[in-house]
C-alpha positions, 0 to 999 in steps of 0.5 A, a space after each residue: 499498499 502506497 501513500 505517495 506525496 505528491 555532490 558529488 562531482 562528475 570526475 568523482 562519479 567516474 572514480 566509484 566504480 563507472 567506467 565508459 563501458 558500463 552497463 550505459 543502456 541497461 542493468 548490470 547483469 551481475 547485479 543480483 536477481 531479487 529473490 523474496 522471503 518470507 514473513 516480511 511486514 511493516 511500514 515505511 517512510 520516505 522523506 527527502 527529495 523531489 528528483 527521486 520522488 518517481 523512483 521511490 515510487 516505482 521501488 515501492 510499488 515494485 515492492 509490494 507486488 511481493 510484500 502486499 502487507 508492507 505500507 509504504 509512505 513516501 513524501 518528497 519536498 526537497 532534499 533539506 527536509 531528509 537529515 531532520 526527518 531522520 534525526 527526529 525518527 519520522 522517516 526510515 528513508 531520506 533520499 537526497 540529490 546531494 551528500 549531506 552537509 558536515 552540519 546535517 552529519 553532525 546533528 544527526 550523529 549528535 543524537 545517535 552517536 554515529 554516522 547516517 548510513 548512505 545508499 548510493 541509489 542511482 546516477 543522474 545527469 543534471 540537465 539544463 534544458 530548453 524548449 525543444 525548438 530551441 536551436 542552441 547547440 552547447 553552453 559552457 558552465 561559464 555561460 551557465 553561470 552568467 545566464 543564471 546567476 549575478 555574481 558570475 564567479 565562473 568569470 564570465 565578463 558579462 552578464 547573459 540576459 538574452 538569446 542572442 548574446 548566445 548567437 541564437 538568430 530566428 525568433 529567439 534574437 534578441 528576445 529575453 531568457 526567461 529562468 526556471 529552476 528549483 527552491 532552496 529546500 531542494 537538495 538540486 537547487 544546492 548541487 547547481 547552486 555549488 558547481 554550475 554557478 561556482 557557489 554563487 547567488 542565484 538571480 532574482 529573476 528565476 522562477 522557482 518552481 516546488 518540483 522537477 516535473 514543473 521545472 520542465 513544464 514551465 520550459 515546455 510551455 515557455 519558448 524562451 526558457 531555460 531551467 535545470 532538472 534531473 535527466 529524468 524529468 525530460 519529455 518530448 517537449 524540452 531538449 538538454 543542452 550539451 554542456 561544456 566544462 569551460 569555454 571552448 571545451 568538448 560539449 558533452 550530451 547528458 547520457 549515461 556514458 557521459 556520465 559515467 566517464 565522468 565527462 558530463 560536467 553535472 553528474 552526480 549520485 542520487 542518495 538514500 540516507 538512512 539511521 543503521 545502528 552499526 552494532 545492531 542488525 538492520 531490521 528485515 523490512 529495511 534491510 530486504 527494501 535496500 537489497 531491492 534496490 540494488 537488485 536487477 529489478 530495483 535497478 531496472 526501475 532506476 532505466 524506467 525513471 529515465 536515471 541511470 543504473 549504478 554497478 554491482 560494485 557500488 552495490 557491494 559496497 555499500 551492502 557491505 559498509 551496511 552489512 546487509 548480506 
């Protein structure tokens, strides 16, 4: 029964067992197939990332098919809501589209005496989207910064406020750029600020949206718009702009191959944090849900949702760290 309430750098993603030859378009065949066990029941609650909301729901639906006596509740209002929920004990899972901050980890450790466990559940390419008819071919991160940020810490010498400044012609020429983004509760907001804006400040003109899907919907209905969201939210009405890490650099598409290779500059893990006492076994219902995420079936849901699956090496490392067999 499901009650659904509607940073790592690209280089770091590559260091965790990924390579350009990884299972880019499918699930790692070395991942275990999930085998149901008997006697699983109980309640699970997830509070956190909107980016992971759809994927958490897919995992919950797959899990419920095998365990109909498990009640799963999912609330996705932003990554910043996950750490307080874990500290308060109001959720078993805290999905986050960014790593926990030091202060968040400290607050958890102060209460429980150990750090939260982390599940690297999927890989995302944080995409810069424009309307599907926009002819733009590539943007550097410095240009992205000058489009979205008023501080321009990336080093671009001028603010970018209209499409003609990017060489876009036709009906886009001299049209103001309409900006869409996430609200400050979002891990995506924080990750984009850190990496794409070089820790600068957003322009006041950014239309902050409560969810990833509403960012994409806004761009789809606004021909002169640009915005950012996880690649899993891409629709036929928008397109992801290839990005280069620096001006004049290689333009890289937001694909699985480029994320695994560490070449797409806005590649990141999608995390789920959870409270696991290192001196106690994980209760069966939560252990089985984590094993399901890391199974072939669980990572097939990752692909279905438009994100990129993790490898068996990631699964083995994280399960071992949590002492889940």
